[in-house]
C-alpha positions as CSV (number, residue, x, y, z in Angstrom):
1,M,-12.8,-6.0,-8.4
2,S,-12.9,-9.3,-6.6
3,V,-12.6,-10.3,-3.0
4,A,-9.8,-12.7,-2.3
5,P,-10.6,-15.4,0.2
6,N,-9.1,-14.7,3.6
7,R,-6.8,-17.7,4.1
8,G,-5.8,-16.6,7.7
9,A,-6.8,-19.8,9.5
10,D,-5.2,-22.0,6.9
11,N,-2.0,-20.0,7.0
12,R,-1.8,-20.0,10.8
13,R,-2.3,-23.8,11.0
14,A,0.4,-24.3,8.4
15,G,2.7,-21.8,10.1
16,R,3.0,-19.6,7.0
17,G,2.9,-15.8,6.7
18,T,2.4,-15.0,10.4
19,D,5.8,-14.0,11.6
20,N,6.2,-10.3,11.2
21,Q,9.8,-10.4,12.3
22,R,10.9,-12.6,9.3
23,A,8.8,-10.5,6.9
24,G,11.2,-7.5,6.8
25,W,9.6,-4.2,5.9
26,G,6.3,-6.0,5.2
27,G,6.1,-7.2,8.7
28,H,6.5,-3.7,10.1
29,A,4.0,-2.4,7.6
30,H,1.4,-5.1,8.6
31,R,1.8,-4.3,12.3
32,A,1.2,-0.6,11.5
33,L,-1.9,-1.3,9.4
34,H,-3.2,-3.6,12.0
35,A,-2.6,-1.1,14.8
36,A,-4.3,1.6,12.8
37,G,-7.5,-0.6,12.5
38,V,-7.2,-1.0,8.8
39,R,-9.7,-3.8,7.8
40,Q,-9.8,-3.7,4.0
41,I,-6.6,-4.1,1.9
42,A,-7.1,-3.2,-1.7
43,Y,-4.2,-4.2,-4.0
44,V,-2.9,-4.8,-7.4
45,P,-0.4,-7.7,-7.3
46,D,3.3,-6.9,-7.1
47,A,6.3,-9.0,-6.1
48,G,7.5,-6.3,-3.8
49,L,4.3,-6.5,-1.8
50,S,4.2,-10.3,-1.5
51,A,5.3,-10.5,2.2
52,L,2.9,-7.8,3.3
53,L,0.0,-9.3,1.4
54,A,0.7,-12.7,2.9
55,L,0.5,-11.2,6.4
56,C,-2.7,-9.3,5.5
57,E,-4.3,-12.5,4.1
58,A,-3.4,-14.4,7.2
59,D,-4.9,-11.7,9.5
60,E,-8.5,-12.6,10.4
61,T,-9.3,-8.9,11.0
62,M,-8.4,-7.9,7.5
63,R,-10.0,-8.7,4.1
64,T,-7.8,-8.4,1.0
65,V,-9.5,-7.2,-2.2
66,L,-7.8,-7.9,-5.6
67,L,-8.3,-4.9,-7.9
68,A,-8.3,-5.0,-11.7
69,H,-6.8,-1.5,-11.8
70,E,-5.3,0.8,-9.2
71,Q,-7.9,3.5,-9.9
72,E,-10.5,1.3,-8.1
73,G,-8.6,1.8,-4.9
74,P,-9.7,5.3,-3.9
75,A,-13.3,4.4,-4.5
76,L,-12.9,1.3,-2.4
77,A,-11.4,3.4,0.4
78,A,-14.2,5.8,0.2
79,G,-16.8,3.0,0.4
80,A,-15.0,1.4,3.3
81,W,-15.1,4.7,5.2
82,L,-18.8,5.2,4.5
83,G,-19.4,1.6,5.8
84,G,-17.5,2.3,9.0
85,E,-14.2,0.7,8.1
86,R,-10.7,1.7,7.3
87,A,-8.9,0.7,4.1
88,A,-5.5,0.9,2.5
89,L,-4.4,0.6,-1.1
90,L,-1.2,-1.3,-1.9
91,M,0.4,-0.8,-5.3
92,Q,3.6,-0.4,-7.2
93,S,4.7,3.1,-8.3
94,S,3.9,2.4,-11.9
95,G,0.2,2.2,-10.9
96,A,0.1,5.5,-9.0
97,G,-0.4,7.4,-12.3
98,N,-3.6,5.4,-12.8
99,C,-5.1,6.9,-9.7
100,V,-4.8,10.6,-10.6
101,A,-8.5,11.1,-11.6
102,A,-9.9,8.8,-8.9
103,L,-8.0,10.8,-6.2
104,S,-10.3,13.8,-7.0
105,L,-13.1,11.9,-5.1
106,I,-10.8,11.6,-2.1
107,R,-9.8,15.3,-2.2
108,T,-13.2,16.8,-3.0
109,C,-15.2,14.7,-0.4
110,R,-12.3,14.6,2.2
111,F,-12.4,10.9,2.6
112,P,-9.5,9.4,4.5
113,F,-7.1,7.6,2.1
114,L,-4.0,5.6,2.9
115,S,-1.7,4.0,0.3
116,I,1.5,2.0,0.5
117,V,3.5,2.2,-2.7
118,T,6.4,0.0,-3.6
119,M,8.8,2.0,-5.7
120,R,10.4,1.2,-9.0
121,G,12.5,3.5,-11.2
122,E,15.0,4.4,-8.5
123,W,18.2,2.9,-7.1
124,G,19.4,-0.2,-9.0
125,E,16.5,-0.1,-11.6
126,T,17.4,-1.8,-14.9
127,N,14.0,-1.6,-16.6
128,P,13.8,1.6,-18.6
129,W,10.0,1.4,-18.7
130,Q,9.9,1.9,-14.9
131,L,11.9,5.1,-14.8
132,P,9.4,7.7,-15.8
133,M,6.6,6.9,-13.3
134,G,9.1,5.9,-10.6
135,Q,10.7,9.3,-10.9
136,G,7.4,11.1,-11.0
137,T,5.3,9.2,-8.4
138,Q,5.8,11.5,-5.5
139,A,5.1,14.7,-7.5
140,H,2.0,13.1,-9.1
141,L,0.6,12.2,-5.7
142,E,1.4,15.5,-4.1
143,E,-0.2,17.4,-7.0
144,C,-3.4,15.4,-6.2
145,G,-3.3,16.5,-2.6
146,V,-1.7,13.4,-1.1
147,I,0.7,13.9,1.8
148,V,3.7,11.7,0.9
149,S,6.2,10.1,3.2
150,R,9.1,7.8,2.3
151,V,10.7,4.7,3.8
152,D,14.3,4.4,2.9
153,D,15.3,2.6,6.1
154,E,13.5,-0.6,6.9
155,A,13.7,0.0,10.6
156,R,11.5,3.1,10.3
157,T,8.7,1.4,8.4
158,F,6.4,1.0,11.3
159,E,6.7,4.6,12.6
160,I,6.3,6.1,9.1
161,I,3.2,4.1,8.2
162,E,1.8,4.7,11.7
163,A,2.2,8.4,11.3
164,A,0.7,8.3,7.7
165,A,-2.3,6.3,9.0
166,A,-2.9,9.0,11.7
167,I,-2.8,11.7,9.1
168,A,-5.3,9.8,6.9
169,F,-7.8,8.6,9.4
170,E,-7.6,11.2,12.2
171,S,-7.4,14.3,9.8
172,Q,-9.5,12.8,7.0
173,A,-6.7,13.4,4.5
174,A,-4.9,11.5,1.8
175,A,-1.6,10.0,2.7
176,A,0.8,7.7,0.9
177,V,4.0,6.0,2.0
178,L,6.5,5.2,-0.7
179,I,8.7,2.2,0.1
180,G,12.1,3.0,-1.5
181,Q,13.8,0.5,-3.8
182,R,16.7,0.2,-1.4
183,V,14.3,-1.3,1.1
184,I,12.4,-3.7,-1.3
185,G,15.4,-4.4,-3.4
186,A,16.1,-3.9,-7.1
187,K,14.6,-6.2,-9.7
188,S,16.5,-7.3,-12.7
189,F,15.2,-6.7,-16.2
190,D,16.4,-8.9,-19.1
191,G,14.7,-7.1,-21.9
């Protein structure tokens, strides 16, 4: 796990990554995370998360943390809570399966947990390797005790993430928001 430098001041001076309106669903997601007081953003890189990550890196109130593996995310969220901060894990659906064992920490200790998951293996998917986990992400998370919501309409991103954050942080529960492939767009696969 490594902490990415917060390039907020540099991005603001250069005028990059600060306009939530132009960032699509990522802008709405950033506003919801900011409003919920999320300060630590754990992530595994994914092109679908790039606009949201740029906004989080530009936000001086947030620290982005690059993870080697998704399963480090639940432990980071637990540690953030114990240290008096709120965290969110950002990942692609293919990484959700890597968190199954780590989510037992969240469930057993009742730590708040919030995750935003960009979906693959759905609408318009052309990569056969993405289909199994993409089709099973919601069921896997729910089996681990995570309350799952979906965004299939970009305009509802803020309200759905805001509600999931309330569930996570006010009820000390695990919540995940799946961002549907119709919202993030389908990637092409030439394989």
